[in-house]
N, C-alpha and C positions, 0 to 999 in steps of 0.2 A: 097349797101355795106356800105357805108361809114355811112351814119345812123344806121345802125345797129350797128357799133361798137362805133360810139358815145353812144347809148343807152345803151350796155353793161358798156362801163366804167363808165357813170354816174348813172347807178344802183347799184354799188359797187360790184358786184357778182364775186365770187371766187377771190379776190383781195388777193396774197400771205399774210401770215401773216394777215388774217382777226382777228384772235385774238385780236388783238391791238385796237381794237375797244371798248372792254368791260373796261369801265373806272376803273380805280382803287377802286374809293369808292363801287363797286357793289362787291369787296371782302369782305363781312362782315357776323355778325352774325345774322341780321334781317332775318325776312320772309315776309318782304314787298318787293314789286319790286320797287327797289328805284330809276332804271332809269327813272320811269314814273313821270311826272311834277306833279304839284299841279291841273293843269286842265286836265280835260278828263272825258270820258263816265261812271262816276263812279256810277250813280244812281243808286237806288233800287225800283224807283217809275217811273218815267217817262221819258222818253229817251231825251238825250239833252246832256248838258254840265255841268260838276260840278267843284268846287273848294273846295279843301281842306286847310281850312284856317290853321289849326295846326294839323298835323299828328298824335300827340298824343292823342287829344281829342275826335277823332273819330266823330266828328260834319262834316257835308258834305252841301257846299250850290249847291243849284241845279237850273240851268235854262233850260224851256224846250219851245220849238216852238210847237203850237197846232194848226194848219190849220183847216179850214173848210170852208163849203158854208155859206154866210153870211145869219142869221136867219134860219137856215137849219140845215145840217148833220155836226156835231161838231166832229172832232178826238182827241181822247186822248190817247196818244202813251204810254199805259202801258206798263212795260217791263216783267209782269207776266202772261199775255195772248196775243192773237193775236188782235192787234187794227191798223191794217192797216199801220202799218209803216217798214219799210226796213232798218239793217244797209247794204248801200250801198257801198260806197267807203271810205275807211280808209287807208291812207300812213301807211307806217310802223313806222316813228317816233311819228304818231299819234297827230301830230299837223294839220292833217286837216281831218276832221271826216264828214262825208256826209250820212244822213237819207233821203229816199225816202218816204213820203207820199202820198199813192193812194186814191186820193179822187174819181176819177172814174177809173174803171178796164178796160182795161189796158193800163195804161200810156195815157189814154184820157185827164184826169185832175190831175195833181199831184203838187206837190210840194217838190222840193228838198232843206234841210236846212242843209248848210255847214257850221261848227263851225271851224274857221281858230284862232289856238292858237297862237298869236304874240308875248308873252312872258310872265313872271311870273304874270304880272299884268292885261293882258286883251286879251279878244277874241273877233275877229270879226264874227258876222254872217250873213250871206248871203241867203237869203230868195228866191229861184228861183221859180216862180209859173207859169205853164205852164198850156195852154189851148188848147189840138189838136181838140176839137170838131169844129161843124160847126157853133156855136151858142155863144151868151157870155156867161161869167160865171163870179159870184160874189162870191169871196170869201170873207172869214175872217182870220185874224191871232192872236191869243191870245197867248200871251207869259206870263209864269208863272216862276216868282221867289219865292223862298224858301228855308227854312233851313230844315235838317232833322239829326237826333241824333241816335245813338245806340239804339238797341231793349232794352238793359238794362241798360240806362241811369237813373243813381243815382236819385230817386226822394225824398230823404233826403239828409238832409244837418246839419252839426254841427256847432254849434253857440257856442260863448264863448271858443273855443278851440285854440285860437292864441298863447298861451303858453303852451299848450299841444304837446308832441310828439305821434304820431298816427302811429300804424304799423298793416299793414293790414295781416290779418288770413293765406294769401295765400303766405305772403312773408316770408315762413319759412325757416330754415337752414336744418332741417331735417323731414321728415313726414314718418314715420314707423308705419305701422298698425300690428296688430296681427297676423293676416291672410293674406298673399298677394294676391292677384287676378291676373290673367295673365295681365292685365293691369298694373300693379305695374310698369314694364319697359317700358310699351308704352300707355300713357296716351290719351284717345280719342281726336282729335284735338287740340294736343298739349296743353292741359288745366295742369293744376298742379295736383297732387294728392289731390281727394276729393273736388276739385274746382266745385262749382256752380255759374253761374251767375244770381244776381238777381238785379231787380230796387231798392229795399228796404236796399240794401246794401249801404255803404258811397262809396265804390269806385267800386262798380260794381261785385263783386266777393267775394264768402263766402266760408270758410271750412266748408264743408257739408257731402253729400253723405254717410252717414251713420259714420261718425266719432264718436268715443266713444262709439258704439255699441258694441265693445268687449273690454273686459279687457285687460289693456296693449297697447291699440293703444296708438300711442306718438305723439307728434310735438314740437319742440324747436324753438327758435327764439335766435338770437343774439339784446342784448339791450344795449344801451349805456345811462348811466345817468350821466349828466352834473354836474359841481360844482354845488352846493346850493341843490340838490335835491337828499341829502342822505337818506332823510326821505319822501316818497311821497305814492301816491297810483297809482295800476294799474286799470283801468277802463275798464272791459271786456263788449264788446257790442256783444250779444248772442241771441239766440234763441233755446228753447225747448219745446217741445209737452207740451201741458196745461194737469197737473195734473201726471208729470212725473219728475224725477229730475236727471240731470246728474252731475255724482261725478267725479271730477279732482283732482289729487294730482299734486300740483305746488311745483316744484324744482328749484333751482339756485337762481335768484332774491330774491324770499321768497321759504319758505319750510311750507306747510300747504296743507292739505284736503279741498278743495273747494266744495260746493253744490251750484250748478245752478238750481233753481226752474224754471220749466217750465210755462209759461204765454202763451204759444201759440204765441207771438209777441216779436221784438227784445225790450231786455231789458238792461241797464247796470247796472252791479255789480263792486262796489268799492272793490279793496282787496289792504290792507296795505302793505309797505314794509318798513323795518327799518336798520339804521346805515349801509346803503350801500356807499364806497367810490365813488367817481366818476369814471369812465370806463366803461368797456365793459362786460355785465353779459350774461349768458345763461339764458332765461326762459324756462322750459320743463314743459309739460302739459301731464298727463299720465293718461287714464282713467281708472276707476275702473268698468268699463261696465254695469252700471246702466242704461244709456238710450243714445241715438243720442243727439249730440250737433251740432246746427249750430254758427260758429264763425264767425262774420264780421272782429273782429279784437281788439285791446286795446289802450286804450289812457295811457301816463304816464304823471304824474305831480305832482304837490303838493295837498294835502286835498284841500287848498282855491281856486286853479285855478279847480280842478276836480268839484266842487260844482257849478260851473259857467256854466257848460257843458250841453248844450242844445240839442236833436236831433228834428228836426223840418220836416213837409212835405214841399217839394218846388215843384213846378209846373214846367214844362219843358218851356223857356221864348221864345216860336216860334213865336210872332209877333214882328214884326221891328218897329222901329221909321222910317216913311217915308217921305223924303223930294224932293218934287216935284219942278223942274226947271221951269222957267220964260215961257218958252216955250211950255210947257204942252207935252213935248215929250222924258222926261228922269225923273229918279227918282234915288235917293239915297236911301241906307238901311242901318240901323244898328242895328246888333243883339245882345242883351245882353251879350251874351256867345263867342263873336268874337270881338277881338281887333280891327279888319280890318270894313272898309265900303265897300258897293258892290254899282256899280252903273251900270243903263241900260239905253242906249240912242237909239232912233231909227229916221229914215230920211221919215216920212210918217205923213203928217198933217191930214189925217181923223181919229185920234185916240183918245182916252180918258184914263185914268187910274181906274181901279178897284180894291176893294178886294176879294178875296173869304174866306170865315170864314166856312170852313168845313174841317172836316179829310180825306175825297178824293175826287178825280176829276171825275173818270171815269164814275160814274153815277151821282153824285150830279150837276156837272158841264155841263152836257150833257141835263138834265133836265131843266136845267135854260137858256137855249139857247136862248130861246124867251125874256128873261128879261133883254132885249139887252140895256135898257137905265139906270138901277141901277146903281150906282157907287159902291155898296156893294151887294153881294150876301151871303146872311147870312143861313148857316145850321145850324150843329151841336157845331160850334166854337172851335171843338177840333184842329184844326190847321189853319195855315195861309198862303195864297197866294196873292202875288201882281201881277196884271194884267194888261198887256199894251195891250189894245183891238184896233188892226188896222183894219178897215172896212168902207166900202166895199172896196176891191180890184179888181177893175173890168177889165176884161181880155178879149177882142175882140177875134172873132174867131181864130184860128191857131196863138196867138201870146202869148208872154211871158213877166214877167216883173221879177226884181230882185229888192227886197228892203235890205236896211242893217240895223244892229243893232250892238251896242256896248254893251259888258258886262266886266266891270272892277271891280278893287279892289286896297285897299292901303289905306290912310289915307284921311280924309275927302278932303283935301285940292287938294291931289292929284286924285282922282277921280273928282272932282268937273273939274280940268283943263282937264281931258281926255274927259269929256264929252263935255265941250266948242270946245275942239280941233275936235272932231268928227262930231258936228254940223258946224264947219266953214271950216274944209279941210276934209270931208270923203273921196275924193279920195286918200289922204296918205293912210289911212288904207286899202283902198280896193287893191292900187298898192301894199302895204306889204303883203296883204294876196296872190294876184295872182303870187309874186315872188316865192312862197312855191310850187308852181304847177312842178311836176315830169315829167320825159320822161314817155310816157304812155306805161303801162304793156306792151301791144303786142309788142311795138317795139324792147323787150328783149327777145322775145321766137324764137324757131325754128317756121318757117312757119307753120307745122302740128300742132303747139300747139294753133295758135289763135281760133280755133274752141273752145277750152275749157277756155278761157280767163276769160269769164264771170263768168262761174261758181267759178272758181277761186278769182277772184274780190270779189264774195258776200261771198264766206268761210272768206277769208282773212279780210272782214270787221267785221263778226260775231265774229271772234277769236278775235279780238282788242277791238270790243265793248263789248265783255262778259268780263269786269271787273268791281269788285265793291269795295266799301270802305264804312263804314268799315267792316272788317273782324276779328275777334278776334282769336287770339292765343297767347302763352306763354308770356302772360301780355302786349300785345302792339295791336294797332290796326294797320292792314294791308291793302294797295291796292293789290287784288287778281283776276287772272284771273280764271273765272269759266266754267264749261262747258255749260253753259247757264243760264242767269239771273234767271232763274226758281230755281237755286240751290245759294241759295247765303249762301255759305259755302265752307270749303277746300274739295278736293275730290283728292285722292293723286294718283289712276292710270289715272283718266282723264287729271292732269296735267303732267303726265308724257308724254301723247299723246300731249298736247297744247306743252311743251318743245319741242318735235320731229316738230310739225307744226311751230315754231317760229325759228328752224332752218333754215327754208327756206323763214322765212319773217323778222325776226329781231334777231339775234344772242345772243345781250345780253341780250334779254329778254328771250331767250331760257336758257342762263345760270342761270338767277335769278329765272326762274321756277324751276328748278332743286335745286337749292340751298335753296329755300325759304322750301323744302320738309326734308332736311336735320338739324341734331342738331350739333353743337359741340361734340366732343369727351368727354364721361363723364355723358353728359346729362341726366337729370331724365328720357326723354323719348328719345328711339333710333332714332326716327324719327319722322315728323308729320303723323299721321295717319287717315283717314278720308275713310272708304269705304274699296273696294277691295285691300288688300295689294301684289299687286305684283309687281315685280320690274322695272317697266317702266323706273322709273327714272336713274335706271342704263343703261337702254337700250338708253337713251336718251343721257346721259354720253359718251358711244361709239361713237355716231354718232356726237355728239357736237367735240368730239377731232379728227375724221376722216374729218371734216369738217372746222377744225381750227388749228388742231398742235399746240395747246396752252399748254406749260408745266407748265404755272401758274394755269390754270384752272384744269389740269390734277391734280396737287400736291393738290390745295385746296380742291377738292370736295371728292379725295379718303379717305381720312381716315372719311370723312363723312358717304360715300357711304357704306363703309366697314362696319362702324359700324349699318347701316340699314340691309345691308346683313347679318352679325353675328347674330343679332336678328331674323330674319326671317327664317334662315336655324337651329336655335336651338344653335348657340354656345355661345348665352348670357344665363347665370344660371336663368334669369326670363321669358325667353320664354318657351312656350309650343308647339311649331309648330312641332318638331321631334317625331316621334313614335319610343318609346326606345328599341323595338324589330327589326321591319322591315327599320328603319332610313327613311321611306317616310315622306312628311312633309303634315301637314292641319292645316289651319288657322282659323277654326271654331271657336275659342276661343276669335277671335279679330272682325269676323265679317263673316255674314254667307253667303257671297258672294265670292265663291273662284274664279272665273274669269271674275267677272262684268256683267255676264249672268244672270239676276233676276229667272229666270224662267227655266232656264237649268234643263232637268228632275230629272237624280239624287240628284241634288244639293237641288230643289225642294222638292224632295220626304224626304230628309235629315231634312229639315227644320219643315216640319210636324210632324218628330219623333226626336226631339232634342237629345234623351236619346242616341242616335246612334252616336253624334258628335265625342264623344272620340274616336272611333272604326273604323272610315271611313276616307280614305283619298282621295282625288281627285288626279289628273294625272298632272293637270295645274301647281301648285305649285311647285311640286318636278322637272319638266320640264323646267318652266322658271328660276327658280332660280338656275339650274343647268345650263344654258346659261349665267346666271348673274356671276356666279361663273368663267366661262371661260372669261369672258368679263372683269373681275376683275384680273384674271390671266393675261391677255394681259397687263393690265394697270401694274402690278407689275412687269412684267417683262421689260416693257418699264423702270422703275422706278429703276431696279435692287433691289427690295425687294425679297431674295430667299426663307424665312422663309414664308413669305405671299405665294409664288407659292405651296411651299410644303403642306401649309393649303389647298389650293384650289384643289391640285391635289387629296388629301383624301377625300375633300367633292365631287366633280366630280365623282370620283372611285366609293364612297359609294352609290350615289345617282343614278349614270347609272346601278350599280348592282342591286338596290331595284328595280327599275322600270322594268328592264329586267326579274328579278325573278320572281316577284309579280304580276306586272301589265299587263304584254303582254298576250292579249287573241288570242291564235291561232285561234280559231273557228271563231271569227269576224274579225281578223287583227286589231281590234282595242286593244290601252292599256285600260284598266279600274280603274273604283272607286276600292278599294283593303279594304276588311273587316279585322278586327285584335280581337285578344281577350284581354283579362282585362290584359297582359303582354306586349301589343303592339307587339306582334309577329302577322304576316300575315297569314290570314285564305285564304280566296278566294277573286275571282274578285265578284263584286256587281251586281247581275243580276235582271231583271225586273220580274215582274209576270209570263211570258212566258218562264222563264228561258233564255233570251237571254241578249247581252251583255248591261247593263245599260248605257253604255256611248257612244255611237255610233254617234258622233259627234264632234265637234273641240276639245273639252276637249282630247278625244281619238286619236287625230292626234297631241296633243302639243310635245311629243318627239321627231318632224320632225325639231322643233326648236331647241332642244337641243344637236343637233348631235350626237344621240348615237345610230341610228337605225342600224340594219343587212341592206345588199342590198336588200334582199326578204323583211324584212317590211318595209324599203323605199317604193319600187314598190307598195305594197299593201296599203300603206297611202296614197300615190299620186292617186293611183287609186281610194280611196274613194273620193279625194278631187274634182276629176274631174270628176267623174261618174254621169252624169244628173241624175240617180236615186238614188242619194246618197246625196251628199253634194253640187255639181256643180248645179247652177240656171242661169237664163237667166241676173240676178242682182247681182251675184256672190257668194260668199260662204254661204250656208245655217248654221246656227248655230247648226243643228239637222240634221241627217241622214233622209232624206224624207223617206227612206224605213223602217226606225225605226217605231215601234207600238206605240211608246208615243210622234211622231211627231203631231204638232198641225199647223194648218194654221191660227188659232188666237191667238197666244201667243204674248209678248214683245220680247223676244229673239228665243225662239222657232217659227219658223215658218217665220223668218226675217232674212233678210243680214244687219250686222254690219260689220263697217271697222277695228276696232281696232287688233283684231286675223288674219284677212285678210292680214293685214300689218306684222304681225310676220310670218306669211305663205310664204308670198312675199320674206322676209328677209329669210327665210329656203331654198326656192327653190333656189335663188340665191347661196345659201352656196352648194347647191348640184349638181350646174352644170346645172339645169333645167331653164334656163332663158327664153326659150318661155313660160312655163307656168307662169313663174313670169310675164311676158308682159301681158299676157292673164287676169290675175286678175287684175294687175291694168290699163289697157285699159277697160275692162269692168267697173270697178269703177268709172272710168273718164266719160265714156260714160253715166252710167246712172246718173251721177251727174249733169252732164250739162244738160242733157234732163230734169231735175226736177228741176233745177235752172231757166232755161228758160219758163218752164211752169207756176211755182208758185211763184218764186222768195224767195223761202225758203231754208235754209240749214237744213236740217232733221236730225235726230238721225239714222235713219235706213230704210231700204226699204223693204216693204212686198212682198213675195214671190209670191203670188196669182196674185197680180196685178201690182207688178214690180214700184210704186210710193211710195214715202217717206211718212214718217209717224214718232210720236213722236213729243218731243218739236221743234218748228218751226224756230227758232233761235240758232242753236246748233253749236258749235266747237268741243271742248271735243274730245271724240271720233270718230267723223269725219275729223279730224284734217291730217288723214293719205292723205288724196285727195291732200292737198299740197305738201306731200313728193313725191307722184307719179308723180303730173304734173311736178314739178322740176325735179326728175330723168328723164324723158323721153324729156321734152321741155325748159328746162332753161339752156342756154350754160355757161360753168363752172360748172357745178354741177356734181359730182362723188358720186355714191350709190353703195352701198354693201350690202352683208349679214352681220353676226355676224362675220364671221371669217378671214377677211380681215383687216390688221392695218396698215393704212398710216402714214408712219414714218415721210416722207416729200413729199411734189407734189407742181407743179408750172404748170401754163399756160402763154402760151406768151401772148403779148397784143391782139392780133386777136383771139385768143382761135384757133387757127389751130396747134399748137403743145403743148402737154401736157407730163411730166415726174413726176414720182413718184417712190419712194423707197419704196415698200412694204413689210409686213410679214405676217405671218398667223398664226391661231390658231395651236401649233403644239400639244394639247392634245390630238388631233385626227389624225388619221392615213391620209396622205397624200390622195388628191383626186383633182378632177376638181371642179374649184369655178367659179361664174359668176361675173361681176361688168358691171355698166353701166357710161360712160363718155359722155355727151353732149359738142361737138364742133360745132365750124362755120359752118354752113349749106352748105357753099360755095365749100366745098372740099369733096372727097372721102380720107378713111384714110387706112394706113397700121400700125400694132400694133405689138410691138415686147416686148418679155419678157427677160431680161438678153441677149440681142441682137438677139434673135432667135423668127421668127415669129410665132404667136400664133392665135388660131382659134378668128375671130369676125364676126358680121353681124351687121346691121342696119334696122331696122323696117322702118325709114323716114330719110330724109336727117340731119344730124347733130348728130344725135344719134348712138355711138358705143357700142354695148353689148359684151363684151369680155370675152371669156372662158380661164381661166387661166390654165396652166398645172398640170398635177398629181404631186404636190410636195409642202412642207411646209419650202422649204428653200426661205430665204429673196431674193429679188431681185428688179432691176430696170425695170420699166414698161416705155414703149415711145410709144405716139400714134403721127405719122406725116402725115401732107397732101402728098398726091400724087401730083406732078407736072404734 
């Protein structure tokens, strides 16, 4: 028991005022995960460790260990396809990152590579080589150091421009198109209106995407004219299609009509201005609608200085200067675009240094395995890799050997000093790295949870390794957690689930994952949008409060998430989501995918006939935003925002009425897609060709999560969920009803089990007092997940119903993150889990987790009813539970977990759990 308690205390689980660990610097307007360090698993090429020399530049230094058999099979751990490496074990602070490389499956010959981030300037690399076979094994270790740039790194530069002012075309003060598209207030990926990314731009971005096509398109800039430049020149850098001319009226700094003649290439057009006193001016460009124009930006300066301007191509300087140490066991690299130096050293004598001159390694380097004496491997010369080649590493039968390397950065003198220190006293670095070892994960679990610890370990490793840099949004390069490295992009609803998973891994990263998708009130875009626009960030916000009770977090995120919400429910005048007549919501103008389910049958049918988009509403959008309204209402209630409460009440009333009036299908017992007329008035349920409800699937049961169903509807919907002939399978909930004529066994979502909507159903079942069914969903998912992880070492996207096996992206976290929440809910002492309707005002465990006290309130936008919640306690006791001093129903599925059924009431009260003596 003592060891158990020590483990709990060291793990930091459920310490009161847990929110205090969120550093103040995280409360900012950036979309970067600012709590991450400059070192991390950020590569978009090969698994390893990366360093960011300057967050603003988008440049990344990568270092990757690539094990193999000497003069034989060579592994190249590419992050974009299966390549026999596995994110194996990563601690929450991400300063200890381990990948496993399977040379002979399964664990017969393998290499565990651990990157120990020691400080801002150095990382120790431990390479553990293991031979579990009966014979000797000859291994080779190739270490690759290289630099990487953004996809649209500018490949042109301006010379002779030192005395000129440069204004990027996307740094406008206003951009008002004549015709406003639905994206006017929600620009995809958080870019600016009309923004395009281009390597032919001086900054990487241009103003294009049809700007100037329509007469009246207008963009304006604030210009600062310094003293001495009362007369000068504006040098526009632009591109217009060859044979066309874009005509713009310039107003403000100068007033004239300018014709921009098209050559098909970027061109500089100088326009003079005269007699302007020093100070600020507006420069406004108004299109006359003759042709589209791409504007890179403009220079301002004197006629003489403008005449010296030259725009010339520039190659990306990816080849470093290499300085090899006297012992031939280290090197120092200096890249042209980095102010800092990089150093690499190792403690293995049988080695030498090579250069690889080719754009990729996954094919070329493996082909060159037998060219093992060459110091240069020359391919297409389109990239450069510095290669430390350690060979052979001989392993006796049933033996292992650990080698160490140091990767460091700083000034040349600092790097050389660190390399020499590593050679002279490597044990100091090893000792420092080993001091980072934490309590073993299984020491912090309820006994019954240990059987799921391996699957949890792999998913946590996938979650924390699925982070990339650079990703571009809002004119900045950011570090960003992705669903998997296959998706080198933003992803709104996936990041909501990643934030939820992070709550049970690192609450600071959870907060930052939510903040990253919000924008300050009044921003051009209501939030950062990519993909399915469901309100999962708002759901994560609710759970973040219940796990922290941080009023600072509550106040910081509320206005941003309210802006997000208002846009998506049609309260923003630039939003097109709300049907004018029925009031139901649709998001087809923003993305084809309503619920993340790519091939969900009615959605797929609409995508084949986009002309129906303006007239058809799914259920999930209205249902999930209805729940979001209730969550934000709870926040407004906590913060005393009475007018906001009234606004949410109106939305809740209107959406509830619309779903019940227009979407409920009594015949099938599902809610259905609704067709509308040209005025936005509801007509009928969308039906399949056999006239059955086209929405027999998870979309059709989502009003359970909204808390609006009648008792009869609830019984029918829950019946669908757990009927083996309909939605229930041995792997969990099917996306589509198996009895539906449009069910398919070979689809992506259709015919598969995914976790995100199951998590929502789990919460909904807790809210309606059906704890056993909620447990059934969670336990089935955990069993299936652990089974697959043990078998394949993969963390898959989904499970195919016909086989029960995992499939999809093999190192996925994103929508599979609910596994982390279910694991914590039932097996991590100190964890409290609820549905969507219990608001934890304050709570506290005693030091050994044998006592719990919480003040809780409820969502009173709905009539009182029983609700369940789950509390993980010390497993050495049994417990009694009281609410407001009276015993309440509770049960336990295994030692330490307490599932509580709260009474039929909406009144605030005090919950206590006490160990029986």
